[in-house]
TORSE-823677 format. One line per 5 residues: for each residue x, y, z of N, C-alpha, C. Coordinates in Angstrom, 3 decimals. Example, Ala and Ser with C-alpha at 12.3 -4.5 7.8 and 13.67 -1.06 7.14 Angstrom:
! TORSE-823677
13.190/-5.690/7.800/12.300/-4.500/7.800/13.200/-3.300/7.800  12.850/-2.250/7.080/13.670/-1.060/7.140/12.900/0.030/7.870
//
This chain:
! TORSE-823677
26.322/133.923/-33.747/24.852/134.824/-33.384/24.884/135.929/-34.144  22.970/135.385/-34.432/22.691/136.416/-35.756/22.313/137.713/-35.040  22.234/138.541/-35.599/21.342/140.229/-34.742/20.398/139.670/-34.375  19.434/139.069/-34.862/18.293/138.689/-34.612/18.242/138.492/-33.252  19.161/137.323/-32.557/19.113/136.588/-31.562/19.807/137.333/-30.883
20.502/138.634/-31.076/21.022/139.262/-29.691/20.008/140.131/-29.196  19.162/140.544/-29.417/18.271/141.592/-28.970/17.296/140.416/-28.117  17.364/139.693/-28.319/16.637/138.659/-27.200/17.288/138.477/-26.127  17.505/139.647/-25.339/18.478/139.089/-24.015/18.047/139.651/-22.888  16.413/139.059/-22.646/15.722/139.402/-21.406/15.202/140.441/-21.007
14.995/141.695/-22.002/13.971/142.757/-21.579/12.828/142.845/-22.498  11.730/142.934/-21.868/10.616/142.657/-22.852/10.599/143.516/-24.132  10.747/145.013/-24.264/10.573/145.587/-25.436/12.064/144.763/-26.257  12.697/144.432/-26.500/13.676/143.467/-27.025/13.215/141.675/-27.583  12.754/141.547/-26.685/12.025/140.021/-27.019/10.836/140.532/-27.941
10.060/141.580/-27.436/9.009/142.038/-28.588/9.928/142.360/-29.845  10.410/142.686/-30.217/10.850/142.948/-31.351/11.720/142.083/-32.075  12.532/141.142/-30.992/12.556/139.455/-32.043/11.405/138.773/-32.341  10.553/139.142/-31.977/9.181/138.286/-31.734/8.617/138.980/-33.263  8.859/139.986/-33.379/8.373/141.193/-34.678/8.843/140.840/-35.408
9.894/140.524/-35.593/10.913/140.448/-36.915/11.241/138.895/-37.064  9.890/138.046/-36.472/10.151/136.883/-36.806/8.823/136.447/-36.950  7.680/137.245/-37.523/5.965/136.972/-37.732/6.078/137.657/-38.870  5.462/136.877/-39.385/4.244/137.516/-40.733/2.959/137.330/-40.850  2.638/138.161/-39.656/1.179/137.718/-39.726/0.679/139.025/-39.814
-0.653/139.353/-40.080/-1.074/140.901/-40.337/-1.494/141.573/-38.884  -1.382/141.374/-37.726/-2.047/141.501/-36.359/-0.798/140.903/-35.746  -0.381/141.467/-34.385/-0.393/141.069/-33.627/-1.093/140.949/-31.883  -1.432/140.128/-31.080/-1.891/140.774/-29.691/-0.693/140.115/-28.951  -0.644/141.416/-27.881/0.684/141.435/-27.005/0.255/141.256/-25.388
0.514/140.082/-24.784/-0.163/139.863/-23.636/0.818/139.671/-22.745  0.927/139.867/-21.617/1.749/139.098/-20.281/1.341/137.903/-20.178  2.794/137.321/-19.042/2.153/136.058/-19.330/1.393/136.004/-17.771  0.949/136.865/-17.605/-0.339/136.318/-16.412/-1.424/137.018/-17.012  -1.660/137.424/-17.513/-2.790/138.057/-18.550/-3.830/136.544/-18.783
-5.254/137.419/-18.567/-5.978/135.943/-18.996/-6.751/136.920/-19.556  -7.055/136.682/-21.062/-7.688/137.286/-22.340/-9.007/136.638/-22.452  -10.182/137.714/-22.700/-11.333/137.320/-23.050/-11.600/136.655/-24.452  -12.220/135.665/-24.772/-12.194/134.752/-25.795/-12.535/135.160/-26.730  -13.096/136.605/-26.630/-14.080/137.353/-27.613/-12.652/138.717/-27.989
-11.740/138.541/-27.389/-10.818/139.871/-27.654/-10.410/139.971/-29.086  -10.167/139.240/-30.089/-10.118/139.650/-31.507/-11.114/139.744/-32.014  -12.533/139.491/-31.827/-13.727/139.936/-31.994/-13.911/140.904/-32.026  -13.493/141.694/-30.499/-14.244/142.939/-29.921/-13.031/143.892/-30.382  -11.716/143.463/-31.079/-10.719/144.389/-30.891/-10.287/144.936/-32.847
-10.230/143.615/-33.713/-10.447/143.476/-35.379/-10.777/144.789/-35.579  -12.375/144.908/-35.440/-12.397/145.891/-35.827/-12.474/147.299/-36.416  -11.556/147.947/-35.223/-11.292/149.197/-35.191/-10.097/149.336/-36.191  -9.548/148.131/-36.930/-7.967/148.129/-38.009/-8.967/148.791/-39.234  -10.033/148.847/-38.922/-11.312/149.064/-40.807/-10.882/150.315/-41.032
-10.671/151.452/-39.891/-10.414/152.945/-39.553/-9.047/152.875/-40.201  -8.470/153.568/-41.458/-7.188/153.938/-41.998/-6.063/154.813/-40.934  -6.561/154.940/-39.983/-5.741/155.695/-39.075/-5.351/155.300/-38.054  -6.205/154.289/-37.588/-5.968/153.141/-36.506/-4.964/152.429/-37.197  -3.694/152.305/-36.174/-2.301/151.201/-36.411/-2.343/150.403/-34.876
-3.199/151.060/-34.107/-2.755/150.599/-32.601/-3.991/150.248/-31.534  -4.203/149.292/-31.215/-5.394/149.144/-30.408/-5.229/148.798/-29.049  -5.554/149.422/-27.729/-4.726/149.237/-26.364/-6.092/148.670/-25.794  -6.279/147.312/-25.351/-7.451/147.198/-24.260/-7.581/147.606/-22.588  -8.335/147.592/-21.960/-8.164/147.882/-20.765/-7.482/146.673/-20.219
-7.088/146.706/-18.655/-6.629/145.883/-17.810/-7.121/145.884/-16.009  -7.923/144.906/-16.122/-8.276/145.074/-14.356/-7.637/143.858/-13.546  -7.443/144.838/-12.755/-6.366/143.866/-11.580/-7.930/143.735/-10.441  -7.644/142.938/-9.838/-8.366/142.299/-8.500/-7.722/141.400/-7.382  -8.081/141.509/-6.510/-7.676/140.486/-5.535/-7.680/138.897/-5.172
-6.931/138.682/-4.521/-7.535/137.253/-5.039/-7.866/136.277/-3.552  -9.005/135.969/-3.799/-9.551/135.584/-1.831/-8.705/135.226/-1.336  -8.676/134.993/-0.315/-7.665/134.421/0.972/-8.401/133.330/1.291  -9.411/132.962/1.257/-9.688/131.762/1.663/-10.500/131.569/2.874  -10.767/130.689/3.746/-11.167/130.636/4.626/-10.921/128.970/5.612
-10.141/129.145/6.640/-9.576/127.758/7.340/-10.655/126.825/7.532  -10.349/125.805/7.598/-11.075/123.949/7.670/-11.879/124.862/8.673  -11.483/124.688/9.815/-12.551/124.679/11.062/-13.283/125.337/10.767  -13.453/126.985/10.506/-14.784/127.694/10.388/-15.439/127.259/8.670  -15.122/126.579/8.198/-16.011/125.729/7.184/-16.779/125.049/7.584
-16.196/123.873/8.204/-16.583/123.284/9.099/-17.879/123.293/9.987  -17.103/124.522/11.137/-18.027/124.957/11.663/-19.508/125.358/11.039  -19.667/126.361/9.758/-20.406/126.483/9.759/-21.314/125.214/8.837  -20.874/124.511/8.204/-21.380/123.076/7.928/-22.386/122.000/8.846  -21.428/121.978/10.191/-21.957/120.902/11.044/-21.770/121.329/12.155
-21.690/122.823/13.090/-21.481/123.395/14.035/-20.465/122.835/14.860  -20.032/122.746/15.940/-19.187/122.648/17.262/-18.128/121.378/16.896  -19.152/120.340/16.421/-18.253/119.341/16.113/-17.685/119.381/14.915  -17.992/119.762/14.049/-17.024/120.270/12.411/-15.815/121.165/12.779  -16.346/121.800/13.834/-15.059/123.094/14.063/-13.786/121.937/14.355
-14.358/121.048/15.606/-13.223/120.388/16.657/-12.850/119.185/15.480  -13.013/118.850/14.521/-12.715/117.836/13.915/-11.910/118.172/12.704  -12.251/119.958/12.153/-11.555/120.677/11.440/-10.120/121.128/12.223  -10.001/121.614/13.626/-8.956/121.899/14.066/-8.355/120.349/14.209  -8.989/118.959/14.668/-7.845/118.112/14.258/-7.119/117.768/13.224
-8.102/117.888/12.157/-7.494/117.566/10.820/-5.854/118.745/10.703  -6.646/119.970/10.756/-5.262/120.727/11.007/-4.213/120.300/11.568  -4.500/119.492/12.321/-3.194/119.106/13.873/-2.387/117.984/13.021  -3.034/117.340/12.132/-2.266/116.364/11.722/-1.912/116.407/10.218  -2.315/117.393/9.272/-2.070/117.438/8.333/-1.318/119.184/8.343
-1.706/119.676/8.762/-1.173/121.332/8.791/-2.378/122.084/8.509  -2.186/123.577/8.083/-3.295/124.473/8.036/-4.052/124.209/6.940  -5.144/124.324/6.507/-5.616/123.847/5.260/-6.940/124.962/5.140  -6.271/125.685/4.189/-7.287/127.129/3.333/-8.656/126.872/2.566  -9.677/127.105/2.486/-10.884/126.479/1.404/-10.969/127.594/0.628
-10.978/127.352/-0.324/-11.582/128.702/-1.427/-10.046/129.378/-2.148  -9.138/129.109/-1.321/-7.949/130.230/-1.743/-7.374/129.632/-3.395  -7.354/130.709/-3.502/-6.592/130.770/-5.410/-5.280/129.790/-4.522  -5.121/129.114/-5.598/-3.820/127.888/-5.108/-2.294/128.833/-5.893  -2.938/129.494/-6.796/-1.235/130.503/-7.445/-1.185/131.599/-6.360
-2.040/131.762/-5.189/-1.657/133.157/-4.651/-0.792/133.020/-3.685
//
């Protein structure tokens, strides 16, 4: 086992160190596994490195609540009235609760 593989032991800092020891690029973008970056991240950040004193650029991160969704009977009631609500309840009795508009990874 080499020294570089010893550092990669399940902690973020060790994994970053190990990754930096094995890369040859001029720039490194570090993101968490659940980060969704904008497609313009490099366009909007690389320009800062034109200044000789800049060695590190950090971007803001936004958090938001995921939609809980709405139950099938309620959605069908809005679209079809009382018969839609009754049909939605019937479907849920057959297949279980069903939520419309909910994030599947929530």
